[in-house]
C-alpha positions in Angstrom: -36.8 112.1 -47.6 -36.6 113.8 -44.3 -35.7 117.4 -44.0 -32.4 116.6 -42.4 -31.5 114.3 -45.2 -32.5 116.9 -47.7 -30.3 119.5 -46.1 -27.3 117.1 -46.0 -27.8 116.4 -49.7 -27.8 120.1 -50.5 -24.7 120.6 -48.2 -22.8 117.9 -50.2 -23.9 119.5 -53.5 -22.7 123.0 -52.3 -19.4 121.5 -51.2 -19.0 119.8 -54.6 -19.8 123.1 -56.4 -17.3 125.0 -54.1 -14.6 122.4 -55.0 -15.3 122.8 -58.7 -15.1 126.6 -58.5 -11.8 126.5 -56.6 -10.3 124.1 -59.1 -11.5 126.4 -61.9 -9.8 129.3 -60.2 -6.6 127.4 -59.9 -6.7 126.6 -63.6 -7.3 130.2 -64.5 -4.2 131.3 -62.5 -2.1 128.6 -64.2 -3.4 129.6 -67.6 -2.6 133.3 -67.0 1.0 132.3 -66.0 1.3 130.2 -69.1 0.0 133.1 -71.3 2.5 135.5 -69.7 5.3 133.1 -70.4 4.3 132.6 -74.0 4.0 136.4 -74.5 7.5 136.9 -73.2 8.8 134.2 -75.5 6.9 135.7 -78.4 8.5 139.1 -77.8 12.0 137.5 -77.8 11.2 135.6 -81.0 10.0 138.7 -82.7 13.1 140.6 -81.7 15.4 137.8 -82.9 13.5 137.5 -86.2 13.7 141.3 -86.8 17.5 141.2 -86.1 17.9 138.4 -88.5 15.9 140.1 -91.3 17.9 143.3 -90.7 21.1 141.4 -91.0 19.9 139.9 -94.3 19.1 143.3 -95.7 22.6 144.6 -94.8 24.3 141.8 -96.8 26.7 139.3 -95.3 30.2 139.6 -96.8 30.5 143.1 -98.1 29.6 142.4 -101.7 26.6 144.2 -103.0 25.7 141.2 -105.2 24.5 139.1 -102.3 22.2 141.8 -100.9 18.6 140.7 -100.5 15.7 143.1 -100.5 13.0 141.7 -98.2 10.6 144.6 -98.5 
């Protein structure tokens, strides 16, 4: 293998590695966005669940019989 062919082979390998790194970086950015979206949704779900549990503790129709203790 001539020196020039050898250099061309390495240049192609370096280009392929660069493309893999760039694709990996794009995936990391997308994953971070997805995680942020999930975290926001989780916070809303937790708030909604807490409100539901609090409403169950308070009773629903004013009668003390139906009161549920979730502690």
